[in-house]
gemmi code that builds the backbone of each chain (N, CA, C; Angstrom):
import gemmi

chains = {
    "A": [
        ("MET", (49.949, 336.653, 278.663), (50.313, 335.244, 278.569), (49.054, 334.400, 278.410)),
        ("SER", (49.167, 333.339, 277.631), (48.039, 332.450, 277.369), (48.368, 331.057, 277.890)),
        ("PRO", (47.348, 330.227, 278.094), (47.624, 328.835, 278.496), (48.514, 328.148, 277.475)),
        ("VAL", (49.364, 327.245, 277.972), (50.236, 326.456, 277.098), (49.592, 325.091, 276.888)),
        ("VAL", (49.530, 324.664, 275.640), (48.988, 323.347, 275.322), (50.147, 322.433, 274.934)),
        ("HIS", (50.282, 321.329, 275.654), (51.305, 320.332, 275.343), (50.706, 319.300, 274.399)),
        ("LEU", (51.398, 319.063, 273.297), (50.842, 318.232, 272.233), (51.536, 316.868, 272.173)),
        ("PRO", (50.766, 315.802, 271.928), (51.412, 314.504, 271.676), (52.065, 314.521, 270.302)),
        ("ALA", (52.953, 313.563, 270.072), (53.751, 313.558, 268.835), (52.919, 313.699, 267.560)),
        ("PRO", (51.774, 313.025, 267.425), (51.040, 313.156, 266.146), (50.580, 314.582, 265.854)),
        ("LEU", (50.400, 315.371, 266.880), (49.888, 316.730, 266.668), (50.998, 317.751, 266.493)),
        ("ARG", (52.230, 317.340, 266.710), (53.313, 318.319, 266.612), (53.494, 318.823, 265.199)),
        ("ALA", (53.265, 317.944, 264.249), (53.407, 318.374, 262.854), (52.382, 319.441, 262.503)),
        ("THR", (51.303, 319.489, 263.266), (50.283, 320.500, 263.004), (50.639, 321.818, 263.678)),
        ("ALA", (51.696, 321.824, 264.477), (52.081, 323.028, 265.211), (53.561, 323.320, 265.004)),
        ("ALA", (53.978, 323.252, 263.747), (55.366, 323.595, 263.378), (56.379, 322.773, 264.163)),
        ("ASP", (56.058, 321.496, 264.367), (56.950, 320.553, 265.046), (57.286, 320.965, 266.468)),
        ("SER", (56.439, 321.747, 267.058), (56.649, 322.136, 268.448), (55.819, 321.231, 269.360)),
        ("SER", (56.390, 320.911, 270.506), (55.657, 320.059, 271.445), (54.694, 320.861, 272.304)),
        ("GLU", (54.746, 322.164, 272.201), (53.810, 322.991, 272.955), (53.499, 324.252, 272.175)),
        ("ILE", (52.338, 324.779, 272.456), (51.886, 325.959, 271.729), (51.051, 326.797, 272.681)),
        ("GLN", (51.213, 328.091, 272.616), (50.388, 328.985, 273.431), (49.116, 329.307, 272.660)),
        ("VAL", (47.998, 329.100, 273.339), (46.704, 329.278, 272.690), (45.816, 330.110, 273.601)),
        ("THR", (45.190, 331.119, 273.043), (44.321, 331.957, 273.867), (42.989, 331.259, 274.123)),
        ("GLY", (42.424, 331.550, 275.288), (41.135, 330.978, 275.637), (40.961, 330.953, 277.133)),
        ("SER", (39.728, 331.108, 277.584), (39.479, 331.119, 279.027), (38.910, 329.796, 279.521)),
        ("THR", (38.580, 328.875, 278.627), (38.144, 327.534, 279.015), (38.848, 326.516, 278.124)),
        ("VAL", (38.772, 325.242, 278.522), (39.354, 324.185, 277.689), (38.689, 324.174, 276.326)),
        ("SER", (37.401, 324.360, 276.297), (36.683, 324.383, 275.025), (37.206, 325.499, 274.132)),
        ("ASP", (37.393, 326.683, 274.703), (37.933, 327.813, 273.923), (39.294, 327.465, 273.327)),
        ("VAL", (40.126, 326.851, 274.160), (41.490, 326.539, 273.727), (41.477, 325.520, 272.592)),
        ("LEU", (40.621, 324.495, 272.707), (40.548, 323.508, 271.637), (40.054, 324.143, 270.338)),
        ("THR", (39.080, 325.000, 270.464), (38.552, 325.680, 269.270), (39.642, 326.506, 268.604)),
        ("GLU", (40.404, 327.222, 269.417), (41.476, 328.058, 268.874), (42.603, 327.197, 268.299)),
        ("LEU", (42.902, 326.100, 268.984), (43.952, 325.201, 268.497), (43.597, 324.662, 267.110)),
        ("VAL", (42.350, 324.256, 266.935), (41.918, 323.724, 265.637), (41.894, 324.828, 264.590)),
        ("ARG", (41.574, 326.048, 265.008), (41.596, 327.160, 264.051), (43.027, 327.420, 263.578)),
        ("LEU", (43.980, 327.380, 264.529), (45.379, 327.619, 264.180), (45.982, 326.447, 263.418)),
        ("SER", (45.552, 325.251, 263.766), (46.124, 324.036, 263.179), (44.992, 323.132, 262.705)),
        ("PRO", (44.422, 323.434, 261.549), (43.264, 322.651, 261.078), (43.548, 321.162, 260.952)),
        ("ASN", (44.821, 320.800, 260.707), (45.136, 319.378, 260.589), (45.000, 318.624, 261.908)),
        ("ALA", (44.880, 319.367, 263.000), (44.688, 318.708, 264.301), (43.253, 318.238, 264.484)),
        ("ALA", (42.352, 318.806, 263.693), (40.925, 318.524, 263.909), (40.583, 317.044, 263.850)),
        ("PRO", (41.067, 316.288, 262.844), (40.662, 314.873, 262.793), (41.102, 314.063, 264.012)),
        ("TYR", (42.159, 314.517, 264.682), (42.617, 313.814, 265.880), (41.733, 314.132, 267.084)),
        ("LEU", (41.195, 315.330, 267.103), (40.526, 315.814, 268.316), (39.015, 315.799, 268.229)),
        ("LEU", (38.484, 316.000, 267.031), (37.040, 316.192, 266.891), (36.437, 315.116, 266.009)),
        ("ASP", (35.207, 314.724, 266.346), (34.502, 313.775, 265.488), (33.813, 314.554, 264.364)),
        ("PRO", (33.175, 313.845, 263.425), (32.569, 314.557, 262.285), (31.522, 315.581, 262.709)),
        ("GLU", (30.963, 315.442, 263.906), (29.966, 316.412, 264.386), (30.614, 317.587, 265.100)),
        ("GLY", (31.944, 317.564, 265.218), (32.635, 318.675, 265.866), (32.773, 318.524, 267.365)),
        ("CYS", (32.365, 317.368, 267.895), (32.526, 317.123, 269.337), (33.894, 316.480, 269.590)),
        ("VAL", (34.407, 316.665, 270.801), (35.697, 316.067, 271.134), (35.566, 314.550, 271.091)),
        ("ARG", (36.505, 313.921, 270.379), (36.475, 312.460, 270.262), (36.537, 311.816, 271.632)),
        ("ARG", (35.911, 310.653, 271.712), (35.875, 309.927, 272.985), (37.278, 309.507, 273.418)),
        ("TYR", (38.136, 309.198, 272.429), (39.437, 308.656, 272.787), (40.517, 309.729, 272.794)),
        ("VAL", (40.197, 310.803, 273.470), (41.147, 311.891, 273.708), (41.131, 312.185, 275.204)),
        ("ASN", (42.307, 312.218, 275.812), (42.427, 312.606, 277.217), (42.953, 314.025, 277.295)),
        ("ILE", (42.324, 314.826, 278.124), (42.769, 316.207, 278.295), (42.995, 316.466, 279.782)),
        ("TYR", (44.162, 316.976, 280.073), (44.521, 317.297, 281.456), (44.766, 318.799, 281.575)),
        ("VAL", (44.419, 319.336, 282.734), (44.787, 320.711, 283.070), (45.629, 320.637, 284.339)),
        ("ASN", (46.867, 321.033, 284.211), (47.792, 320.990, 285.351), (47.787, 319.616, 286.016)),
        ("GLN", (47.900, 318.577, 285.202), (48.005, 317.176, 285.644), (46.670, 316.578, 286.113)),
        ("GLU", (45.588, 317.334, 286.066), (44.285, 316.815, 286.484), (43.439, 316.527, 285.245)),
        ("ASP", (42.863, 315.345, 285.200), (41.972, 314.983, 284.103), (40.747, 315.901, 284.143)),
        ("ILE", (40.399, 316.474, 282.990), (39.267, 317.423, 283.019), (37.951, 316.730, 283.362)),
        ("ARG", (37.950, 315.381, 283.305), (36.717, 314.669, 283.697), (36.437, 314.851, 285.188)),
        ("VAL", (37.482, 315.075, 285.988), (37.272, 315.296, 287.419), (37.265, 316.796, 287.735)),
        ("LEU", (37.393, 317.610, 286.714), (37.253, 319.059, 286.899), (35.875, 319.449, 286.349)),
        ("GLU", (35.843, 320.349, 285.443), (34.553, 320.756, 284.879), (34.478, 320.470, 283.392)),
        ("GLY", (35.185, 319.402, 282.983), (35.137, 319.007, 281.585), (35.619, 320.121, 280.672)),
        ("LEU", (34.982, 320.242, 279.522), (35.389, 321.258, 278.557), (35.142, 322.671, 279.070)),
        ("SER", (34.315, 322.793, 280.116), (34.036, 324.117, 280.690), (35.077, 324.530, 281.725)),
        ("THR", (36.053, 323.661, 281.986), (37.088, 323.984, 282.968), (37.751, 325.308, 282.606)),
        ("ARG", (37.793, 326.212, 283.563), (38.338, 327.541, 283.300), (39.863, 327.506, 283.376)),
        ("LEU", (40.480, 328.336, 282.568), (41.934, 328.369, 282.469), (42.455, 329.760, 282.788)),
        ("GLY", (43.578, 329.779, 283.489), (44.283, 331.026, 283.716), (45.480, 331.110, 282.794)),
        ("PRO", (46.142, 332.242, 282.790), (47.253, 332.448, 281.841), (48.441, 331.532, 282.081)),
        ("HIS", (48.572, 330.972, 283.277), (49.724, 330.117, 283.562), (49.365, 328.633, 283.572)),
        ("ASP", (48.135, 328.311, 283.212), (47.721, 326.910, 283.232), (48.323, 326.151, 282.052)),
        ("GLU", (48.476, 324.836, 282.267), (48.979, 323.952, 281.221), (47.884, 322.963, 280.839)),
        ("VAL", (47.678, 322.831, 279.557), (46.725, 321.854, 279.027), (47.532, 320.765, 278.327)),
        ("ILE", (47.273, 319.523, 278.691), (47.987, 318.389, 278.091), (46.979, 317.526, 277.339)),
        ("ILE", (47.273, 317.283, 276.078), (46.404, 316.439, 275.245), (47.116, 315.118, 274.998)),
        ("LEU", (46.425, 314.020, 275.278), (47.003, 312.692, 275.083), (45.967, 311.770, 274.456)),
        ("PRO", (46.425, 310.763, 273.720), (45.463, 309.791, 273.181), (44.959, 308.875, 274.287)),
        ("ALA", (43.728, 308.437, 274.158), (43.187, 307.393, 275.042), (43.162, 306.118, 274.213)),
        ("ILE", (44.155, 305.270, 274.441), (44.328, 304.097, 273.587), (43.611, 302.889, 274.189)),
        ("ALA", (42.855, 302.208, 273.344), (42.140, 300.994, 273.759), (41.929, 300.152, 272.510)),
        ("GLY", (41.475, 298.921, 272.709), (41.207, 298.055, 271.568), (41.076, 296.625, 272.016)),
        ("GLY", (41.378, 295.732, 271.088), (41.290, 294.313, 271.398), (40.700, 293.541, 270.247)),
        ("VAL", (40.698, 292.228, 270.371), (40.125, 291.405, 269.308), (38.626, 291.651, 269.254)),
        ("THR", (38.038, 291.327, 268.118), (36.660, 291.719, 267.881), (35.671, 290.989, 268.770)),
        ("THR", (35.817, 289.683, 268.820), (34.773, 288.902, 269.473), (34.877, 288.984, 270.986)),
        ("LEU", (33.731, 288.919, 271.629), (33.712, 288.855, 273.086), (33.243, 287.479, 273.544)),
        ("THR", (33.286, 286.525, 272.630), (32.918, 285.162, 272.985), (34.087, 284.496, 273.689)),
        ("SER", (33.880, 283.281, 274.167), (34.959, 282.574, 274.835), (36.060, 282.256, 273.835)),
        ("ARG", (37.229, 282.017, 274.366), (38.377, 281.770, 273.521), (38.194, 280.502, 272.710)),
        ("PRO", (38.746, 280.492, 271.469), (38.681, 279.255, 270.699), (39.501, 278.163, 271.357)),
        ("ALA", (39.090, 276.911, 271.110), (39.807, 275.787, 271.726), (41.158, 275.625, 271.063)),
    ],
    "B": [
        ("MET", (56.474, 302.476, 255.124), (57.186, 302.890, 256.340), (57.749, 301.658, 257.045)),
        ("THR", (58.876, 301.860, 257.671), (59.542, 300.759, 258.377), (59.574, 301.030, 259.878)),
        ("LEU", (59.379, 299.966, 260.628), (59.517, 300.040, 262.073), (60.808, 299.336, 262.447)),
        ("ALA", (61.768, 300.082, 262.958), (63.034, 299.503, 263.414), (62.930, 299.232, 264.905)),
        ("ILE", (63.124, 297.993, 265.281), (62.904, 297.629, 266.684), (63.958, 296.608, 267.096)),
        ("GLY", (64.464, 296.755, 268.293), (65.516, 295.871, 268.786), (64.980, 294.493, 269.137)),
        ("VAL", (65.830, 293.497, 268.957), (65.442, 292.124, 269.280), (65.033, 292.021, 270.746)),
        ("ALA", (65.758, 292.694, 271.619), (65.450, 292.627, 273.053), (64.080, 293.231, 273.347)),
        ("THR", (63.719, 294.283, 272.609), (62.408, 294.904, 272.812), (61.294, 293.970, 272.345)),
        ("VAL", (61.528, 293.321, 271.214), (60.543, 292.335, 270.735), (60.378, 291.225, 271.773)),
        ("ASP", (61.490, 290.756, 272.291), (61.421, 289.692, 273.303), (60.640, 290.156, 274.532)),
        ("ALA", (60.856, 291.403, 274.935), (60.155, 291.937, 276.112), (58.647, 291.964, 275.879)),
        ("ILE", (58.227, 292.329, 274.678), (56.790, 292.353, 274.368), (56.225, 290.935, 274.411)),
        ("ARG", (56.959, 289.993, 273.840), (56.464, 288.607, 273.817), (56.406, 288.036, 275.229)),
        ("VAL", (57.389, 288.355, 276.058), (57.373, 287.882, 277.451), (56.175, 288.473, 278.190)),
        ("HIS", (55.889, 289.747, 277.949), (54.729, 290.383, 278.588), (53.439, 289.703, 278.142)),
        ("ALA", (53.349, 289.427, 276.836), (52.137, 288.777, 276.319), (51.927, 287.412, 276.969)),
        ("ARG", (53.020, 286.680, 277.139), (52.928, 285.359, 277.764), (52.568, 285.486, 279.245)),
        ("ALA", (53.109, 286.490, 279.907), (52.928, 286.613, 281.361), (51.470, 286.865, 281.739)),
        ("VAL", (50.747, 287.578, 280.908), (49.369, 287.931, 281.283), (48.342, 287.089, 280.532)),
        ("TYR", (48.799, 286.172, 279.649), (47.879, 285.287, 278.944), (46.994, 284.577, 279.974)),
        ("PRO", (45.701, 284.416, 279.783), (44.945, 284.633, 278.541), (44.391, 286.046, 278.386)),
        ("GLU", (44.836, 286.977, 279.234), (44.366, 288.347, 279.069), (45.248, 289.072, 278.045)),
        ("GLU", (44.768, 290.196, 277.576), (45.557, 291.003, 276.653), (46.558, 291.839, 277.447)),
        ("CYS", (47.783, 291.914, 276.931), (48.755, 292.834, 277.504), (48.723, 294.133, 276.712)),
        ("CYS", (49.330, 295.172, 277.254), (49.441, 296.427, 276.518), (50.625, 297.220, 277.044)),
        ("GLY", (51.104, 298.125, 276.230), (52.236, 298.940, 276.633), (52.486, 300.051, 275.634)),
        ("ALA", (53.423, 300.905, 275.984), (53.784, 302.036, 275.126), (55.142, 301.772, 274.490)),
        ("LEU", (55.345, 302.344, 273.321), (56.604, 302.211, 272.588), (57.267, 303.581, 272.517)),
        ("LEU", (58.453, 303.664, 273.105), (59.187, 304.926, 273.129), (60.277, 304.891, 272.071)),
        ("GLY", (60.471, 305.994, 271.385), (61.508, 306.035, 270.374), (61.521, 307.350, 269.648)),
        ("THR", (61.865, 307.277, 268.375), (61.968, 308.481, 267.558), (61.252, 308.258, 266.237)),
        ("ALA", (60.815, 309.357, 265.659), (60.139, 309.307, 264.363), (61.031, 309.974, 263.335)),
        ("GLY", (61.248, 309.305, 262.227), (62.063, 309.876, 261.169), (61.301, 310.937, 260.407)),
        ("ILE", (62.038, 311.675, 259.609), (61.414, 312.694, 258.768), (60.595, 312.010, 257.679)),
        ("GLU", (59.381, 312.459, 257.519), (58.530, 311.870, 256.495), (58.555, 312.761, 255.260)),
        ("ASP", (59.177, 312.276, 254.182), (59.131, 313.002, 252.923), (59.181, 312.001, 251.773)),
        ("ALA", (59.160, 312.518, 250.567), (59.080, 311.630, 249.406), (60.432, 311.034, 249.041)),
        ("GLN", (61.512, 311.521, 249.646), (62.843, 311.091, 249.246), (63.288, 309.797, 249.921)),
        ("ALA", (62.758, 309.541, 251.076), (63.211, 308.353, 251.795), (62.051, 307.807, 252.620)),
        ("PRO", (61.965, 306.502, 252.701), (60.895, 305.921, 253.510), (61.043, 306.351, 254.966)),
        ("ALA", (59.926, 306.694, 255.566), (59.968, 307.098, 256.967), (60.224, 305.887, 257.852)),
        ("VAL", (60.803, 306.167, 258.982), (61.146, 305.096, 259.917), (60.726, 305.503, 261.317)),
        ("ARG", (60.128, 304.590, 262.019), (59.945, 304.764, 263.454), (60.978, 303.853, 264.130)),
        ("ARG", (61.720, 304.398, 265.036), (62.706, 303.605, 265.772), (62.220, 303.423, 267.200)),
        ("ILE", (62.081, 302.201, 267.590), (61.624, 301.902, 268.945), (62.829, 301.618, 269.821)),
        ("VAL", (62.956, 302.393, 270.875), (64.080, 302.241, 271.789), (63.686, 301.437, 273.017)),
        ("ARG", (62.441, 301.588, 273.425), (62.019, 300.911, 274.656), (60.531, 300.601, 274.614)),
        ("ALA", (60.178, 299.420, 275.092), (58.769, 299.075, 275.303), (58.484, 299.209, 276.789)),
        ("VAL", (57.453, 299.951, 277.131), (57.079, 300.155, 278.532), (55.813, 299.351, 278.800)),
        ("ALA", (55.934, 298.312, 279.611), (54.774, 297.481, 279.939), (53.814, 298.263, 280.832)),
        ("LEU", (52.535, 298.232, 280.478), (51.521, 298.953, 281.243), (50.432, 297.991, 281.708)),
        ("GLU", (49.647, 298.446, 282.661), (48.516, 297.652, 283.147), (47.365, 297.750, 282.157)),
        ("ASN", (46.727, 296.613, 281.891), (45.498, 296.640, 281.117), (44.399, 297.177, 282.018)),
        ("ASP", (43.894, 298.355, 281.685), (42.930, 299.042, 282.546), (41.476, 298.731, 282.166)),
        ("ALA", (41.292, 297.784, 281.234), (39.910, 297.391, 280.895), (39.260, 296.776, 282.129)),
        ("THR", (37.997, 297.120, 282.352), (37.338, 296.660, 283.575), (36.724, 295.271, 283.412)),
        ("ASP", (36.484, 294.847, 282.184), (35.976, 293.486, 281.978), (36.434, 292.984, 280.614)),
        ("ASN", (36.212, 291.695, 280.366), (36.620, 291.081, 279.083), (38.085, 291.353, 278.763)),
        ("ARG", (38.928, 291.246, 279.766), (40.339, 291.579, 279.547), (41.045, 290.565, 278.645)),
        ("HIS", (40.411, 289.423, 278.380), (40.991, 288.491, 277.414), (40.653, 288.916, 275.983)),
        ("ARG", (39.806, 289.943, 275.852), (39.414, 290.424, 274.525), (39.514, 291.939, 274.403)),
        ("ARG", (39.863, 292.608, 275.458), (39.915, 294.057, 275.424), (41.123, 294.564, 276.211)),
        ("PHE", (41.667, 295.695, 275.763), (42.657, 296.373, 276.577), (42.342, 297.864, 276.578)),
        ("ARG", (42.795, 298.519, 277.602), (42.644, 299.971, 277.712), (43.849, 300.495, 278.486)),
        ("ILE", (44.411, 301.604, 278.026), (45.521, 302.247, 278.724), (44.974, 303.492, 279.394)),
        ("SER", (45.088, 303.557, 280.699), (44.496, 304.677, 281.433), (45.203, 305.986, 281.106)),
        ("GLY", (44.495, 307.056, 281.321), (45.069, 308.373, 281.079), (46.267, 308.652, 281.963)),
        ("ASP", (46.206, 308.197, 283.205), (47.327, 308.442, 284.107), (48.590, 307.717, 283.629)),
        ("GLN", (48.406, 306.505, 283.094), (49.569, 305.788, 282.555), (50.113, 306.505, 281.319)),
        ("GLN", (49.206, 307.027, 280.511), (49.637, 307.797, 279.339), (50.471, 308.997, 279.767)),
        ("LEU", (49.981, 309.665, 280.788), (50.679, 310.853, 281.274), (52.078, 310.477, 281.772)),
        ("ALA", (52.168, 309.378, 282.521), (53.459, 308.934, 283.042), (54.407, 308.572, 281.893)),
        ("CYS", (53.876, 307.912, 280.860), (54.723, 307.542, 279.708), (55.229, 308.778, 278.991)),
        ("GLN", (54.359, 309.768, 278.871), (54.761, 311.000, 278.199), (55.905, 311.661, 278.970)),
        ("ARG", (55.796, 311.657, 280.290), (56.865, 312.249, 281.112), (58.159, 311.459, 280.970)),
        ("LEU", (58.040, 310.122, 281.018), (59.231, 309.282, 280.889), (59.906, 309.520, 279.541)),
        ("ALA", (59.108, 309.557, 278.478), (59.675, 309.777, 277.150), (60.395, 311.119, 277.089)),
        ("ALA", (59.770, 312.151, 277.631), (60.396, 313.480, 277.609), (61.710, 313.470, 278.386)),
        ("ALA", (61.731, 312.752, 279.525), (62.950, 312.699, 280.337), (64.084, 312.000, 279.591)),
        ("LEU", (63.730, 311.085, 278.674), (64.728, 310.346, 277.908), (64.991, 310.982, 276.536)),
        ("SER", (64.416, 312.159, 276.325), (64.510, 312.849, 275.017), (63.970, 311.966, 273.895)),
        ("LEU", (62.905, 311.254, 274.203), (62.239, 310.402, 273.212), (60.787, 310.846, 273.086)),
        ("ASP", (60.066, 310.170, 272.218), (58.627, 310.381, 272.084), (57.906, 309.056, 272.312)),
        ("VAL", (56.647, 309.147, 272.690), (55.785, 307.966, 272.596), (55.391, 307.870, 271.124)),
        ("VAL", (55.911, 306.842, 270.440), (55.681, 306.740, 268.988), (54.736, 305.596, 268.642)),
        ("GLY", (54.288, 304.869, 269.638), (53.354, 303.793, 269.341), (52.956, 303.044, 270.590)),
        ("PHE", (52.181, 301.994, 270.357), (51.660, 301.180, 271.466), (51.657, 299.721, 271.023)),
        ("TYR", (51.695, 298.837, 271.981), (51.577, 297.411, 271.645), (50.491, 296.770, 272.497)),
        ("HIS", (49.950, 295.695, 271.962), (49.042, 294.861, 272.747), (49.052, 293.469, 272.161)),
        ("SER", (48.440, 292.527, 272.866), (48.413, 291.150, 272.385), (47.001, 290.756, 271.992)),
        ("HIS", (46.936, 289.775, 271.100), (45.667, 289.148, 270.716), (45.755, 287.671, 271.113)),
        ("PRO", (45.314, 287.343, 272.315), (45.402, 285.937, 272.736), (44.581, 285.023, 271.833)),
        ("ASP", (45.236, 284.018, 271.307), (44.590, 282.999, 270.453), (43.976, 283.594, 269.193)),
        ("HIS", (44.418, 284.746, 268.797), (43.944, 285.365, 267.560), (45.139, 285.954, 266.821)),
        ("PRO", (45.010, 286.094, 265.513), (46.150, 286.610, 264.725), (46.459, 288.070, 265.061)),
        ("PRO", (47.700, 288.471, 264.813), (48.129, 289.843, 265.161), (47.700, 290.871, 264.116)),
        ("VAL", (46.415, 290.904, 263.880), (45.841, 291.784, 262.860), (44.855, 292.723, 263.546)),
        ("PRO", (44.883, 294.010, 263.227), (43.978, 294.947, 263.918), (42.509, 294.583, 263.700)),
        ("SER", (41.748, 294.712, 264.737), (40.313, 294.426, 264.674), (39.556, 295.738, 264.425)),
        ("PRO", (38.298, 295.651, 264.092), (37.495, 296.880, 264.001), (37.514, 297.686, 265.306)),
        ("VAL", (37.601, 296.987, 266.422), (37.688, 297.699, 267.708), (38.996, 298.477, 267.789)),
        ("ASP", (40.073, 297.838, 267.352), (41.362, 298.552, 267.333), (41.275, 299.799, 266.458)),
        ("ARG", (40.651, 299.626, 265.287), (40.590, 300.753, 264.342), (39.770, 301.910, 264.903)),
        ("ALA", (38.670, 301.578, 265.562), (37.786, 302.622, 266.086), (38.469, 303.457, 267.164)),
        ("ARG", (39.427, 302.855, 267.858), (39.990, 303.531, 269.028), (41.440, 303.958, 268.850)),
        ("ALA", (42.008, 303.689, 267.686), (43.406, 304.066, 267.449), (43.512, 305.504, 266.977)),
        ("TRP", (44.722, 306.007, 267.000), (45.042, 307.313, 266.418), (45.933, 307.091, 265.206)),
        ("PRO", (45.747, 307.889, 264.152), (46.752, 307.875, 263.072), (48.111, 308.326, 263.626)),
        ("TRP", (49.127, 308.085, 262.835), (50.516, 308.463, 263.117), (51.216, 307.443, 264.028)),
        ("TYR", (50.580, 307.041, 265.119), (51.228, 306.073, 266.005), (51.349, 304.725, 265.305)),
        ("CYS", (52.426, 303.994, 265.620), (52.504, 302.616, 265.156), (51.919, 301.697, 266.229)),
        ("PHE", (51.217, 300.687, 265.774), (50.572, 299.737, 266.682), (51.160, 298.355, 266.422)),
        ("VAL", (51.836, 297.833, 267.424), (52.424, 296.502, 267.332), (51.485, 295.520, 268.032)),
        ("ILE", (51.186, 294.434, 267.342), (50.287, 293.422, 267.916), (51.034, 292.096, 267.954)),
        ("ALA", (50.940, 291.424, 269.088), (51.561, 290.106, 269.262), (50.461, 289.067, 269.400)),
        ("THR", (50.589, 287.986, 268.655), (49.679, 286.875, 268.898), (50.296, 285.998, 269.977)),
        ("VAL", (49.448, 285.430, 270.809), (49.955, 284.613, 271.912), (48.966, 283.494, 272.182)),
        ("SER", (49.513, 282.335, 272.502), (48.680, 281.186, 272.847), (49.164, 280.631, 274.182)),
        ("ALA", (48.526, 279.560, 274.604), (48.944, 278.943, 275.864), (50.354, 278.389, 275.759)),
        ("ASP", (50.783, 278.096, 274.538), (52.088, 277.462, 274.351), (53.222, 278.451, 274.141)),
        ("ASP", (52.907, 279.546, 273.420), (54.007, 280.442, 273.052), (53.457, 281.771, 272.549)),
        ("ALA", (54.326, 282.763, 272.509), (53.993, 284.033, 271.868), (54.541, 283.992, 270.451)),
        ("GLY", (53.726, 284.305, 269.485), (54.131, 284.225, 268.084), (54.794, 285.492, 267.616)),
        ("PRO", (54.949, 285.633, 266.309), (55.604, 286.814, 265.759), (54.753, 288.062, 265.929)),
        ("LEU", (55.423, 289.197, 265.885), (54.743, 290.484, 265.971), (54.468, 291.005, 264.566)),
        ("ARG", (53.428, 291.811, 264.466), (53.205, 292.582, 263.240), (52.906, 294.019, 263.651)),
        ("ALA", (53.240, 294.939, 262.763), (53.122, 296.371, 263.097), (52.225, 297.067, 262.082)),
        ("TRP", (51.453, 298.019, 262.567), (50.422, 298.642, 261.748), (50.373, 300.144, 262.003)),
        ("LEU", (49.892, 300.842, 260.965), (49.712, 302.294, 261.051), (48.315, 302.616, 260.519)),
        ("LEU", (47.546, 303.359, 261.301), (46.199, 303.731, 260.857), (46.296, 304.859, 259.833)),
        ("ARG", (45.596, 304.685, 258.708), (45.588, 305.746, 257.697), (45.026, 307.040, 258.298)),
        ("ASP", (45.454, 308.164, 257.732), (45.003, 309.454, 258.253), (43.485, 309.585, 258.220)),
        ("ASP", (42.844, 308.964, 257.217), (41.377, 309.065, 257.143), (40.682, 307.993, 257.976)),
        ("ARG", (41.482, 307.223, 258.733), (40.980, 306.184, 259.638), (40.257, 305.049, 258.917)),
        ("SER", (40.423, 304.948, 257.617), (39.670, 303.942, 256.872), (40.206, 302.538, 257.094)),
        ("ASP", (41.505, 302.419, 257.348), (42.093, 301.093, 257.489), (43.517, 301.232, 258.024)),
        ("PHE", (44.076, 300.081, 258.396), (45.480, 300.064, 258.799), (46.359, 299.659, 257.613)),
        ("VAL", (47.572, 300.181, 257.599), (48.597, 299.767, 256.652), (49.658, 299.021, 257.444)),
        ("GLU", (50.073, 297.858, 256.929), (51.094, 297.105, 257.655), (52.473, 297.722, 257.432)),
        ("LEU", (53.255, 297.781, 258.479), (54.621, 298.304, 258.410), (55.617, 297.164, 258.276)),
        ("ASP", (56.690, 297.426, 257.571), (57.802, 296.480, 257.559), (58.508, 296.575, 258.913)),
        ("ILE", (58.871, 295.431, 259.447), (59.611, 295.422, 260.709), (61.068, 295.101, 260.423)),
        ("ALA", (61.963, 295.988, 260.839), (63.396, 295.758, 260.704), (63.956, 295.431, 262.079)),
        ("LEU", (64.329, 294.191, 262.269), (64.896, 293.785, 263.560), (66.357, 294.199, 263.627)),
        ("ILE", (66.730, 294.778, 264.732), (68.112, 295.202, 264.905), (68.647, 294.579, 266.173)),
        ("GLU", (69.894, 294.196, 266.154), (70.475, 293.488, 267.293), (70.631, 294.396, 268.498)),
        ("ALA", (71.169, 295.585, 268.238), (71.370, 296.533, 269.340), (70.270, 297.576, 269.307)),
        ("GLU", (69.938, 298.141, 270.459), (68.947, 299.203, 270.484), (69.512, 300.406, 269.738)),
        ("PRO", (68.671, 301.064, 268.914), (69.175, 302.213, 268.147), (69.528, 303.364, 269.066)),
    ],
}
model = gemmi.Model(1)
for chain_id, residues in chains.items():
    chain = gemmi.Chain(chain_id)
    for i, (resn, *xyz) in enumerate(residues, 1):
        res = gemmi.Residue()
        res.name, res.seqid = resn, gemmi.SeqId(i, " ")
        for name, pos in zip(("N", "CA", "C"), xyz):
            atom = gemmi.Atom()
            atom.name, atom.element = name, gemmi.Element(name[0])
            atom.pos, atom.b_iso = gemmi.Position(*pos), 0.0
            res.add_atom(atom)
        chain.add_residue(res)
    model.add_chain(chain)
structure = gemmi.Structure()
structure.add_model(model)
structure.setup_entities()
């Protein structure tokens, strides 16, 4: 058995319209690498042009944000769940005071 | 592509924008995504707007952020309702409902982004946008208002 990766809606089309996919790997980094290998169309959502994980991606392992675990080095067991979600942010461009 | 959204959902977004003015509001849009093919225009149907806390730590009148924990909760709620998170909304206080470079840098393709303009007097009309797959720009979506929730 391999870790299960739960995918947000935009990535489902890259995984045969499935909301989850089993991906082999012993760390989060391994799993992401394998996921992109299996579903190359997922790469633009997850990786920047340098191949690093985009800043606006949230990754959880068993409901815990990997930022409070060991990041991409977080180790995974065969029954672990990896959840990928967008980190949404934005706003108007200017940071000046509001127009009158 | 068309965004089908209920009048009550639009009203809920505008009320949220007014309630937190002059700060930006934000929330998730739950619904369904139509089949995308060349035979028929794709449609996103919004069933529910979920108001969320703006998690930006400063400049909240010009910035919004949705925390990961809120994202996780929305994903669970959508799954429980047999829906998907198909987009997000936020407000632009005293600015037009047009995506900014900041919005573009931090958005994901596929999701629809609804923006509401809001002033001290009223919340204006909404506009809906979709980020191109190459992230080069947003494309505006047609909004189809429906009386009853789909």
